[in-house]
N, C-alpha and C positions, 0 to 999 in steps of 0.2 A: 389551686387544692390537690391537685394532681403531682404538683413537683414538690410540694413541699410534704407531702408521704412517700415521695421516693427520696429524700433527704433524709427525713426519721430514719427507713427503712435501711439506706444507705448505712448511718450511722451505726445504728445496730449489729451489723452484720461487720462492720470493722473494730468492733470492740472484741470481736474473737471470745475465745473460750478460756478465762484465765486457770492457770494451774494452782490446785487449791494446796492447803500447807500439806496434808495427810499425803498428796502424791510427793512432794518436795521431800519430806522425811521418808516415806518409802525409798526412792531413787537412792537418798543418802545412805540408808542403813544397810541398801544388798550392796550397794557399791564398796560400802566401807568393808563391810563382810566379807564379801569376797575375793577384791582387787586390794583390802587395809592404803584405801587411797579415797579422796573426797571426788563424789560426782559433782561435775563442774556446770554451772548453767549458765557463764556468763559467754557471750556469743564471742568474742574476740578473742575468747581462750581457745577455743574449740575447733579443731581442724576441719576444712570443709571436705576434703575427702580424706578415704583411709579404706582399710580391709585388712583381711588375712592374708599371711604370707602364700606364696604360690604354693608351698608343699600343704597348707591346709585348707587347701580350696575343696570343698566336701563335694564327696563324688556322687553321683547321680544314680542312687538305689532303684531299687521297687518298693511296690503297696502292696504287693500281697493279698487280693481282695478275699474278703470271706467268702465271697461267692464262689472263689475257685478252692477254697481250704486255707485258706491263708499261709499261714507256714508249716503245714502237714509233713511237706515232704522232707523238709531240713529235717523236721523233729524224727520221723521216721528213720533216717541215720542217727541222730542222738540216740534216742532209745537202743536202739542196736547198740553201740559202743558204749552206754554208763546204764542201759535197764536190761543187760541181758537180750532184749527182743522185746520185751513186756509195751506194750504201747499204751505208754502213761504220758508221756508229754504229746504224744500226737493227739490221744485221747481226748486230753484237755484241750488243746486247741482245735479239734473237730467238736468239743462243745461249744468252747467261746465263741469259733467262729459262725455258731448257728442261732445260739443262741437270742440272739437282740434282734428280733424278727419286728418288721412293720406290718402295718395293713396292709395288701393289696389294695392300691387305687379303683375306684368304681365300684361295682352293683356287688362284687365277689368279695369285695373287702365290708362294706358298707351293711350290706344285708347279711351274708353269712360268716362275716369275720374271718376270712381267707388270709393268713399274712404268711411273708416271704421277709428271706436276705436280701436287703436293697442290695444292690452292684456296686454299692459307692461305700461299703463301710471296709474296714481292714488298716494298715499298720502304716501310713504315712508321717505319722509322727516317732515311731520309733525308728523307720531309716535318717531321721532329720536327726535325732538324739542321736544317733551312732553314727553320724557322718560327721556333726559339729565335734564329738569328743575323741576319734579314733582315726588312726591314719588307714585308708583302702587297705584289707588283706591282699596278699601279694602270691601266697602259695600253699600249696595244698599242704594240710596237718594230717597227719593217721593218729589215731586213737584206737586202742584194743579192736585194730585191724580195721578199724572203719576208714577210708578217706574223705575227708572234707576238703572242698575245692573251694578256691576265694569266695566263689558265688553262693554256697553252701554257708561260709562265714559270716558273711552279710547278712544271710537268712537269717542266724541265730541272733544276732546282733540287734536284727529289729524285730524278733520277738522278744530280746532280754530288754530293750527299753521300750515297747509299748505303754505300760501302763505305768512307769518308773518316775518319780517326783520329779517338778521342774520348779524353776521360780516366774512367776509371772512379775514381766519388766511393766508393759502399759496394753492397756486395753484390756479387754477380755468379754466375749460372747455378746452380752446386750449393753454395753459402754465401751463402742470401739474407741479405738486410741487416739488420742488429739493431736492437732499438728507441735504445738511448743514441745511437748513430752516426746513426741515420736524422733523428732531433730535432735533432742537432745539427746534420748538412746542411742542414735544412729554415731552420733559424733562422738559421745564416751566410749561404746563399748566397739564398735567397727575403727572407730579414729583413732582416738587414746589407745588403746587395748588390744585391736586388730583380734577380737574374738569374734566367730560366727555365733547370729543369732536364730533364734527357733521364727518364724513367721508364719501367723495363720491368715490366710492370705487376703480373705473377703470378709466383709460384716454379712452377718446375717447366721439362718441357722445353719447352713451348709460349710463345713469348715476343713480347708485344705493347707497342709502346713508344708513350708520348704523351709532350707536353710539358707539364709541369706548371709554373704560374705564378702561384700564390697558396696561401698556407696560412692558418692562427691554431688557437690551442689554447687552453684553460681547463684550470686548475691543480687538484688537492685534494691538499694538504699533509697524509701520513700520519703525517710526523716529520722532523725535520732534514734525514735523509738520504734518505728514500723520498716522490718525488712522484709521485700518477697524475696519468695526460694524456689527452685528450679532442683531437684534432687532425683536422680536416676540410684534407683537400686536394686542391684545384680544379686541374683540369687538360682540357685542349680535347681533344675527340674526333675521328675523320676524318670527312670526311664524303663522303654517297654521289656519289662524282664530283667532279672539278675543275670549281670555278666562276670565272668573273674576278674576284667581287668574294665572296670567303668568307665563309660562315655561320660564325659565334661558337658552335659547340656544347660546352656547358659539362658538364663531369660532375663529380663530388665523391667521393673514398673518405676514409671514416671509419677512424681510426685510436685501437685506445685501449690504452695502455700506463702500464708503473711504471719510474719513472727512478730510480735510484739514483747518489746523490751522496756527495764526500769531505767530509773537513771543510772544504774553503777550496768547500766547494758547487759545485764542478765533477763533470760529468756522467761518472761513471764506468763504469756497466751499465746493466743494464734488461733488462726483456722485456715482450713483448706478451701483451693476454689474449685467448682465445678467441674473443671476438666482433668481436676486430678486424677490417680487411684487413692483407691481407701484400701486399709488393712482394718483386721480385727486386733489383732494381738500381738506383741514381740515378747518372748520367754527366753532362758535360758537353763538346758539342760543338765539337771545334777548328776553326779556319779553312780553308776550302775547299784541298785539295790540289791539283794537277796529275795526272787519274786516269791511273794505270797507272805511276805516280813513285810514291817513297817518301811514303808518308802517305796513299796512297789509290793501293794497287797494285792493288787488282781493280776499281777504277773503268773505267770504259767510255775505252779510250785514245783513240778518236774525237773525244771533246767535251773542249773544251779549256776551262779554266775561266777566263780571261780574258774568253773570247770570252759566255759564260757569265753571268758578274757582270757585265759591261760591258751586255749586253739589261738584265739588273735592275736596273742604275744607271739606265738610261734609261727604264725604265719606272716608277722612285719621283721623285712631285717632291724638289727639295733640299732644301726644309724638313723634308720630311718624314724621309731619310736621315741629316739634321744630328741626329737624336734619337736614331741609333743608333749614332752615328761614336764614342761613348765606353766604347763594348764593347772590352775589352783582348783580349790574345791575340794580336795581331799577329806577335808572333816566335815563333822554335823554343822548343816545352816538351821538358823533358828527356825524355829516348826512353823514362825507367821509369817513366811516369807515359800513355804513347800506347798504343793499343789499338784494333785496328779494330772498329767497333760490331757489336752483336749482332744479326743481320738480325730482321726482328720476322714474328708468323704469327699464323693466322688458321685459323676453322672452315673447313669447305668451301664456295664460293659457289654457289649454289642455280645449278643450268643455263639456268633461264628469263629468269636476270638478263643482260643487255645492258647494255654498253657506254653510259655516259650521254652527251649531248649536253652539250657545253661551252657554256652560256649564263650570264648573268649571272644572280645571286639574290642573296637576303639570309636572312637569322636565320629571318623569321616562315615564308619561303615552305617553306625546307628541311628545319628544324627536324625538322618531324613525318616527313620520308620514313625509311623503314627505313634503317639503312646498313649498307655490308659489313661486315664485321668484319676485325682488325687481322690484320698479318701480319708473318713473319720466317723467314730461310733457318736452319732449324736440325734436325740429323738425328734419325732413329727420331722421327716427333712421335706424341703420345697421340691414341689417336681419341676422337671424343665430348666434347671441352673445352668446356665453355660461355664466354661471354663472360664477363671478368671483371665482379663486381657490387659494387655498391656495399652493405658492412653499416653500417646508422647505428643509433645507440642508438633504444627507442622513446619515450624521453625528448626533449621539444624544446627543454629546457633546454640542450641541448649544440648548438642551432643555430643560436646567436646568436654566429656565428664569422667573417663576410663582412666584408672590411674596412670597410664604411660603417656595420657594426654592425645590418645587419638581418640576420631570421633566414634560415637557406636555404629 
């Protein structure tokens, strides 16, 4: 009796999650509109590794915790440059970084209704979008007698993109991304198109977003229709503060899953193994829209998109900008594909932490600095969440997955 039950359960698990027709249609519509190309499901036609060119590796930016005032410092400079010193943009950010309060845990919250701004609210998705769509600022820019350093410009970009629209490619909140869709998106976007993706790193109420920019997979064939896959996904972590010269802080998540194919070799389903990492969502940032207007309705209405992008352009040499000029999506995408980004969240920030000075750094000096956790605005956060961890297999044989062929 026990053996038969085990066989039934094992058979049920092996079926995995089939990809619904609506999901297939969504991937095709998004890819066709943005890339003018068909989304590919056939496994043999998809690359097993890929990623962005070196010059498009996303920089590690800052998350600007609401508890520390968000982007208010750089908006103070913006107000001086464009609003004659009137506190318009910074006052909006002061409101926005304190308006979304949660009940204090315990007696004071339950009995007295005391609320506070959780330490994990901020601009993680704004940094992720900016780092995917734009080259890192290189030099200071002066506007109306006010100097914006590269660190300041990155702060403006994070504020510009925090509520900007994006396209959800797979997963979303209560419906985590499935194994078959996960692999197909990585292979099509990172492999075929060499384009970075926004990654909402963990299922559950707490959401942390990062730019994912490279992947590599190894296959073990169980049958013509069942392929076991090990995948390493490389993404950029945030830095402990904003820097004129950003570090490149790399992290890797390991995924272990089974893909199910049809008779034509197309991915039709799959499932994750228990030793695999999991994520909630993959998404693609759209071009910056005017804050307070459609596509960025909740953005800071005192921040002008053209002024911010003009500052960015002046901060990046033309030869560098030309390497980013082939990014698509300069035209409007269909409304059915668009949504405002999910804000990102983090664990509480130690009160002893102070806002870091803006100064030049590099990866050798910053990578060892303890980093602040990521964050985004979501209701009813779960207490005591740990930062996402990388689950790796014990065997080193799965680690020959970097694009240069070297082990991780």
